[in-house]
C-alpha positions as CSV (number, residue, x, y, z in Angstrom):
1,M,18.8,-0.1,19.8
2,A,16.0,0.9,17.5
3,L,12.3,0.9,18.3
4,E,10.7,-1.0,15.3
5,R,7.4,-2.3,14.2
6,T,6.9,-5.6,12.4
7,L,4.0,-7.6,11.2
8,S,3.1,-10.9,12.8
9,I,0.6,-13.4,11.4
10,I,-0.6,-16.3,13.5
11,K,-1.4,-18.8,10.8
12,P,-4.5,-21.0,10.2
13,D,-2.8,-24.1,11.8
14,A,-2.3,-22.2,15.0
15,T,-5.7,-20.6,15.1
16,R,-7.3,-24.1,14.5
17,S,-5.2,-25.4,17.5
18,N,-6.4,-22.5,19.6
19,I,-2.8,-21.5,20.6
20,T,-3.0,-17.8,19.8
21,G,-2.8,-16.9,23.5
22,Q,0.3,-19.0,24.0
23,I,2.0,-17.4,21.0
24,N,1.1,-13.9,22.2
25,A,2.4,-14.7,25.6
26,R,5.8,-15.6,24.1
27,L,5.8,-12.5,22.0
28,G,5.1,-10.4,25.1
29,A,7.7,-12.2,27.2
30,A,10.3,-11.3,24.5
31,G,9.5,-7.6,25.0
32,L,7.2,-7.2,21.9
33,R,4.0,-5.2,22.4
34,I,0.9,-5.9,20.3
35,I,-0.2,-2.4,19.1
36,A,-2.7,-3.6,16.5
37,Q,-4.5,-6.9,16.1
38,K,-7.4,-8.4,14.2
39,R,-8.7,-11.8,13.4
40,L,-9.7,-12.4,9.7
41,R,-9.9,-14.9,7.0
42,M,-7.8,-14.0,4.0
43,T,-9.5,-14.5,0.7
44,R,-7.4,-16.4,-1.9
45,A,-6.9,-13.1,-3.8
46,Q,-5.6,-11.4,-0.6
47,A,-3.2,-14.3,0.0
48,E,-2.0,-14.1,-3.5
49,A,-1.4,-10.3,-3.3
50,F,0.3,-10.6,0.1
51,Y,2.7,-13.4,-1.0
52,E,3.2,-12.0,-4.5
53,V,6.9,-11.7,-3.9
54,H,6.9,-15.6,-4.0
55,K,4.8,-15.8,-7.1
56,D,7.5,-17.6,-9.1
57,Q,8.3,-20.1,-6.3
58,P,6.9,-23.7,-6.5
59,F,5.3,-23.4,-3.1
60,Y,3.3,-20.2,-3.9
61,D,0.0,-21.9,-4.8
62,S,0.1,-24.2,-1.8
63,L,1.0,-21.3,0.5
64,C,-1.9,-19.2,-0.8
65,R,-4.3,-22.1,-0.5
66,F,-3.1,-22.7,3.1
67,M,-3.2,-19.1,4.2
68,S,-6.8,-18.7,3.0
69,S,-7.9,-22.0,4.5
70,G,-9.0,-20.6,7.9
71,P,-8.8,-17.6,10.2
72,V,-5.5,-15.9,10.9
73,M,-4.5,-13.3,13.5
74,V,-2.7,-10.4,12.0
75,Q,-0.8,-8.1,14.4
76,V,1.6,-5.2,14.5
77,L,4.3,-5.8,17.1
78,E,6.5,-3.0,18.5
79,G,9.7,-3.1,20.4
80,E,13.4,-2.7,20.4
81,N,14.7,-4.4,17.3
82,A,11.3,-5.9,16.9
83,I,12.0,-7.6,13.5
84,A,15.0,-9.5,14.7
85,K,13.5,-10.3,18.1
86,N,10.3,-11.6,16.5
87,R,12.2,-13.8,14.1
88,E,14.3,-15.2,17.0
89,V,11.1,-16.0,18.9
90,M,9.6,-17.6,15.8
91,G,12.6,-19.8,15.0
92,A,13.6,-21.3,11.7
93,T,11.0,-21.6,8.9
94,D,11.3,-25.4,9.1
95,P,10.1,-26.6,12.5
96,A,12.5,-29.5,12.3
97,E,15.4,-27.0,12.1
98,A,14.1,-24.5,14.6
99,A,15.8,-24.1,18.0
100,P,14.2,-25.6,21.1
101,G,11.8,-23.3,22.8
102,T,10.9,-21.3,19.6
103,I,7.3,-21.0,18.4
104,R,7.9,-23.0,15.3
105,K,9.8,-25.8,17.1
106,D,7.1,-26.2,19.7
107,F,4.0,-25.7,17.6
108,G,4.9,-26.0,13.9
109,K,3.8,-29.0,11.9
110,S,5.6,-28.3,8.6
111,I,7.5,-25.6,6.7
112,E,4.1,-24.3,5.6
113,A,2.0,-25.0,8.7
114,N,4.7,-23.5,11.0
115,S,2.2,-21.4,13.1
116,V,3.6,-17.9,12.4
117,H,4.8,-15.4,9.8
118,G,7.0,-12.4,10.5
119,S,8.4,-9.6,8.4
120,D,12.1,-10.0,7.4
121,S,13.2,-6.4,7.1
122,V,12.1,-2.8,7.9
123,E,11.0,-2.3,4.3
124,T,9.0,-5.5,4.2
125,A,7.4,-4.7,7.6
126,K,6.2,-1.3,6.3
127,R,4.6,-2.9,3.3
128,E,3.1,-5.8,5.2
129,I,1.7,-3.6,8.0
130,A,0.1,-1.3,5.4
131,F,-1.4,-4.3,3.6
132,F,-3.6,-5.2,6.7
133,F,-3.8,-2.0,8.8
134,S,-4.6,1.7,8.3
135,P,-2.7,4.1,10.5
136,V,-5.7,4.8,12.7
137,E,-5.8,1.0,13.6
138,I,-2.3,1.1,15.1
139,V,-2.4,2.4,18.6
140,G,1.0,2.3,20.2
C-alpha cells in the first residue's frame, strides 16, 4: 500500500448545509488524515482555472458558477491509497447512483451539488493540491 495525498473540496452546497464536520468525520473514519485545510470562496476566475480540464464540456459554465457561489473547504488528505479511499467514501458522482452510506448518497442533491470533490489520480492530486496550497501550508 502506498501513502498518498489527495485534494478534497467540500462544496458550497455542503458548507451551506453546515455538514463539513460530518463529512470530515467520515473521512477520518476511513483512515484519511487532514494535513491541510482552509475555508475560502473561489472567485469565478479561480473556478474556471481549476476546472479548465472540463472547459469543452457542456456543464463547465454551470460548474464554475456553482463552485464560486459560496464558501468551500479545501483540504489535503493523506493516507494509504488516499485517492481511491477518498473516492470510495465520496461515492459515485451522481448521488442517485452512489452506494448507500457514501457522502454523495447521504448528502448530495444533484450531480453538481454532490457535496464533495476529490482528485482522480496521483497526477491530478499533485496539480490540484498545488493550486490551493503552498508546501509550507501542508503539515503532515
